[in-house]
C-alpha positions in Angstrom: 34.4 22.8 -0.4 33.6 25.1 2.7 36.5 27.3 3.8 37.1 29.0 7.0 39.3 32.1 7.0 41.0 30.8 3.8 41.5 27.2 4.4 39.3 24.2 4.3 36.7 24.2 7.2 37.4 20.6 8.1 40.9 21.7 9.0 39.6 23.7 11.7 39.7 21.8 14.9 36.3 23.1 16.3 34.6 22.7 12.9 36.2 18.9 12.5 34.9 18.2 16.0 31.3 19.4 15.1 31.5 17.4 11.7 32.4 14.2 13.7 29.1 14.6 15.8 27.2 15.0 12.5 28.1 12.0 10.7 29.3 11.6 7.4 28.7 14.4 4.7 26.4 13.2 1.8 25.3 15.8 -0.7 24.7 15.5 -4.4 26.3 18.9 -5.2 29.2 20.0 -3.2 28.5 23.4 -1.7 31.0 26.1 -2.0 31.3 28.7 0.5 34.0 30.8 2.1 33.5 32.1 5.6 35.5 34.8 7.2 35.8 36.0 10.6 38.0 38.8 9.5 38.9 40.6 6.5 39.0 38.5 3.4 42.7 38.1 2.3 41.9 37.1 -1.3 43.3 33.4 -0.8 39.7 31.8 -1.0 38.2 30.0 -4.0 37.0 32.8 -6.4 34.1 30.8 -7.2 33.0 30.6 -3.6 30.3 32.8 -2.2 31.8 35.0 0.6 30.0 34.8 3.9 31.3 37.6 6.5 30.7 37.0 10.1 30.4 40.5 11.8 30.5 41.3 15.5 29.0 44.7 14.5 25.3 44.8 13.6 25.8 48.2 12.1 27.8 46.6 9.2 25.9 45.3 6.0 26.9 42.5 3.6 28.8 43.5 0.5 26.7 43.7 -2.8 28.2 40.2 -3.9 28.2 38.5 -0.6 26.5 37.3 2.5 26.8 38.6 6.0 25.8 37.5 9.4 25.9 40.5 11.9 25.6 40.0 15.4 24.5 42.1 18.5 24.6 41.3 22.2 22.6 42.6 24.9 21.8 41.3 28.4 22.6 37.9 27.7 20.6 37.6 24.4 21.9 37.5 21.0 20.5 38.7 17.8 22.0 37.9 14.6 20.9 39.1 11.1 21.7 37.1 7.9 21.8 39.4 4.8 21.4 37.7 1.8 19.3 38.1 -1.6 18.2 41.5 -0.8 16.6 40.4 2.4 17.6 40.2 6.0 16.6 37.2 8.3 16.9 37.9 12.1 17.0 35.3 14.8 17.2 35.7 18.8 19.1 33.0 20.8 21.0 32.4 24.0 23.9 30.2 22.7 27.3 31.1 23.8 29.0 28.6 21.4 31.1 30.1 18.4 29.1 30.6 15.3 31.7 29.8 12.4 32.7 26.5 12.9 29.0 25.2 13.5 27.9 27.3 10.4 30.7 25.7 8.4 29.7 22.1 9.3 26.1 22.6 8.4 26.9 24.2 5.2 29.2 21.3 4.4 26.1 19.2 4.8 24.5 21.0 2.0 22.3 23.2 3.9 21.2 26.6 2.7 22.8 29.5 4.7 19.2 30.1 6.2 18.9 26.6 7.5 22.5 26.4 8.3 22.4 29.4 10.5 19.2 28.2 12.6 21.0 24.8 12.7 24.2 26.1 14.0 22.3 28.1 16.6 20.4 25.0 17.7 23.5 22.9 17.8 24.4 22.0 21.7 27.5 20.1 21.1 25.8 16.6 20.8 24.8 15.8 17.3 21.8 16.9 15.1 19.2 19.0 17.0 16.4 17.1 17.8 14.0 19.5 19.7 12.2 22.4 18.7 13.2 24.2 21.9 16.8 24.3 20.8 16.1 26.5 17.8 16.3 30.1 17.8 13.4 32.4 17.7 12.8 34.1 14.4 12.1 37.8 14.5 10.0 39.9 12.2 8.2 36.9 10.6 4.4 36.3 10.1 3.0 34.6 13.5 -0.4 33.8 15.0 -1.6 34.5 18.6 -3.6 31.4 18.6 -3.6 27.9 16.8 -5.6 27.1 14.0 -8.2 24.4 14.0 -6.9 21.0 14.7 -6.5 18.4 11.7 -6.2 14.4 11.8 -2.5 13.5 12.7 -2.9 10.5 10.2 -5.3 11.1 7.5 -2.9 9.3 5.0 -3.5 10.1 1.4 -3.5 13.8 0.2 -4.0 14.3 -3.5 -3.3 17.9 -5.2 -5.4 18.4 -8.4 -5.8 21.0 -10.9 -9.4 21.3 -11.2 -12.9 20.7 -9.8 -13.4 17.7 -12.3 -10.7 15.9 -10.5 -12.1 16.9 -6.9 -15.3 15.3 -8.1 -13.6 12.0 -9.4 -11.6 11.7 -5.8 -14.4 12.7 -3.7 -15.1 9.9 -1.2 -11.9 8.1 -2.5 -9.3 10.0 -0.6 -9.3 11.7 2.8 -8.1 15.0 1.5 -7.9 17.0 -1.7 -6.4 20.3 -2.4 -7.5 22.2 -5.5 -4.9 24.1 -7.0 -6.5 26.5 -9.5 -3.6 28.6 -11.0 -5.7 30.8 -13.1 -5.3 34.4 -12.8 -9.1 34.7 -13.6 -10.8 35.3 -10.0 -14.3 34.4 -11.3 -13.1 31.2 -12.7 -11.4 30.1 -9.6 -14.7 31.0 -7.7 -16.5 29.0 -10.2 -13.9 26.1 -9.5 -14.2 26.3 -5.8 -17.9 26.2 -5.6 -17.9 23.2 -7.8 -15.2 21.4 -5.7 -17.2 22.2 -2.7 -20.3 20.7 -4.3 -18.3 17.7 -5.1 -17.2 16.9 -1.6 -20.3 17.6 0.1 -21.7 14.6 2.0 -18.2 12.7 1.6 -15.5 11.9 4.1 -13.0 14.2 1.8 -11.9 17.4 3.2 -11.1 20.1 0.8 -8.3 22.4 1.0 -8.1 25.6 -1.3 -4.6 26.7 -2.7 -3.7 30.3 -2.2 -7.2 31.6 -2.6 -7.8 32.2 1.1 -10.4 34.9 0.6 -12.6 32.7 -1.8 -12.1 30.0 0.9 -13.5 32.1 3.4 -16.3 33.3 1.5 -17.5 30.1 0.4 -16.9 28.3 3.7 -14.0 25.8 2.5 -12.6 23.4 5.1 -9.0 24.7 4.8 -6.6 26.6 2.9 -2.8 25.6 1.8 -0.3 28.6 1.4 3.2 28.9 0.4 5.9 30.7 2.0 5.3 33.9 0.2 1.7 33.6 0.9 1.8 33.9 4.4 3.5 37.2 4.2 0.4 38.9 2.8 -2.5 36.7 4.1 -4.7 37.6 6.9 -4.1 34.8 9.2 -6.5 36.0 11.9 -9.3 36.1 9.4 -8.8 32.6 8.3 -8.5 31.3 11.9 -11.8 33.2 12.9 -13.6 31.7 10.0 -12.6 28.1 11.3 -10.4 27.3 8.4 -7.5 24.8 8.7 -4.2 26.0 7.6 -1.7 24.2 5.8 1.9 25.7 4.9 4.7 24.5 2.6 8.2 24.4 3.7 11.5 23.4 2.2 13.8 23.2 5.2 14.4 24.2 8.6 14.2 27.8 8.6 10.8 27.7 6.6 9.6 25.1 9.1 10.3 27.6 12.0 8.4 30.2 9.9 5.5 28.0 9.5 5.6 26.6 13.2 5.1 30.3 14.1 1.8 30.6 12.3 0.7 27.8 14.4 -1.0 25.8 11.3 -3.0 22.7 11.1 -0.3 20.9 9.4 3.0 21.3 7.8 3.9 20.3 4.4 7.5 19.0 3.9 8.9 19.2 0.5 10.1 18.9 -2.0 11.2 15.2 -1.4 12.2 14.2 -4.8 12.9 16.1 -8.3 9.3 17.3 -9.6 8.3 19.1 -12.6 5.0 20.1 -11.3 6.4 23.4 -9.8 9.7 25.3 -10.3 11.6 24.8 -7.0 14.4 27.2 -6.0 16.3 24.4 -3.9 17.4 20.7 -4.7 15.3 18.1 -3.6 15.3 17.2 0.2 15.4 13.6 -0.2 14.2 11.0 2.6 17.3 11.2 4.9 16.3 14.9 5.6 12.7 14.0 5.8 13.4 11.6 8.5 15.3 14.4 10.5 12.1 16.8 10.0 9.9 13.9 11.3 11.9 13.4 14.3 11.8 16.9 15.1 8.2 17.5 14.4 6.0 14.6 14.4 4.7 15.0 18.0 4.4 18.6 17.5 2.2 18.9 14.3 0.8 16.8 11.7 3.3 16.6 8.8 2.6 15.8 5.2 5.5 14.8 2.7 5.1 16.2 -1.0 7.2 16.3 -4.0 7.9 13.9 -6.8 6.2 11.0 -4.7 4.7 8.1 -6.7 3.7 4.5 -5.8 7.2 3.3 -6.3 8.6 5.6 -3.7 5.9 5.2 -1.1 7.7 2.4 0.9 11.0 4.7 1.1 8.9 7.8 2.1 6.6 5.9 4.8 9.9 4.4 6.4 10.8 7.9 7.4 8.0 7.7 9.9 6.0 10.5 8.1 2.2 9.6 8.4 0.7 11.6 5.7 1.7 11.8 1.8 0.8 14.2 -0.8 0.7 13.2 -4.4 0.0 15.1 -7.7 0.9 13.7 -11.0 1.1 10.0 -9.5 -2.7 10.2 -9.7 -3.5 12.9 -12.2 -1.3 11.3 -15.0 -1.9 7.7 -14.2 -3.4 5.6 -16.8 -5.5 3.9 -14.0 -5.7 6.3 -11.0 -8.1 4.2 -9.1 -5.5 1.2 -9.1 -2.8 3.8 -8.0 -5.1 5.0 -5.1 -6.1 1.5 -3.9 -2.3 0.6 -4.0 -1.3 3.6 -2.0 -4.0 3.1 0.7 -2.7 -0.5 0.9 0.8 0.8 1.3 0.0 2.9 4.2 -2.4 0.3 5.9 1.1 -2.0 5.7 2.6 1.0 7.3 -0.1 1.4 10.0 -1.0 4.9 8.9 -3.8 6.7 7.4 -7.0 4.6 6.6 -9.5 4.7 7.8 -9.1 8.2 8.9 -8.7 8.7 12.5 -9.8 12.1 13.9 -8.9 14.3 16.8 -11.3 16.9 18.7 -12.2 19.8 16.4 -11.9 17.9 13.2 
């Protein structure tokens, strides 16, 4: 249940009109938020997270709540979302009221971060479908120039835990990511060197997860980073070294953050539940994946990731995504060669990915 000033948001005329343009609400877990454009009167659900919409940027969120602080100057609106001991800031030119749109997107199960950028991208005509509609993120990592190009439809992307798996898959799949999670840097350096030897002379492109300094040092093809990693990584150094860059995302806000870095590809996840990594948010599902693909497909190569196995391949490919990353579906398979062959076949039938088509700079 989403409340707006102490009553169900769907009872608010403006919010109801927005909800009617977005289609039916279909979420696994009903979100509970209470939005206020005035001082709360205590009538909201006690279990609801309080979100205060403040027309004065000088105020801050209460210790146990969330706030959106607004400042306006010369036709430009800057809004600050305070939550989880961090602040997210955006700039936009929308003149539409925030509260009903924010409530509508929260009702669709989006996080406050995603709901805010969606609310400010909404133009009165359904789901935002163009990046130009979205607000500009402030105080976020960015790159002045684009990273090197990457194939738009390379197809299958295997994420593996060690160089032995890289050696098995070299020449079998177009892209492999080495995810060395050891804290021993020398061990990871040995793994990276062994992985690079394994793919040398094959068609397989090797990405290194997280260890961007080692990737630069040993001349890897690319690096894959998470949202926290892009805060501290030297994007300019990686780009100058000629590395391709992939970035993980888990929603609209993180996709905008990734896009500001001008990466070689954007990974969209997690699509289904997975035990490979502990995820802070529920699975996205294929309905949301389709929206991300519609928004981004002509803008950047995209990779779907998270809980995807052979049985789910057709559902994922029906969204229009052209590249799919798999982890346990290969590494825990009793016959991984057969799994790869069947995945390649599924992609051929969907007319994506194999053989690899390349673009300039790949």
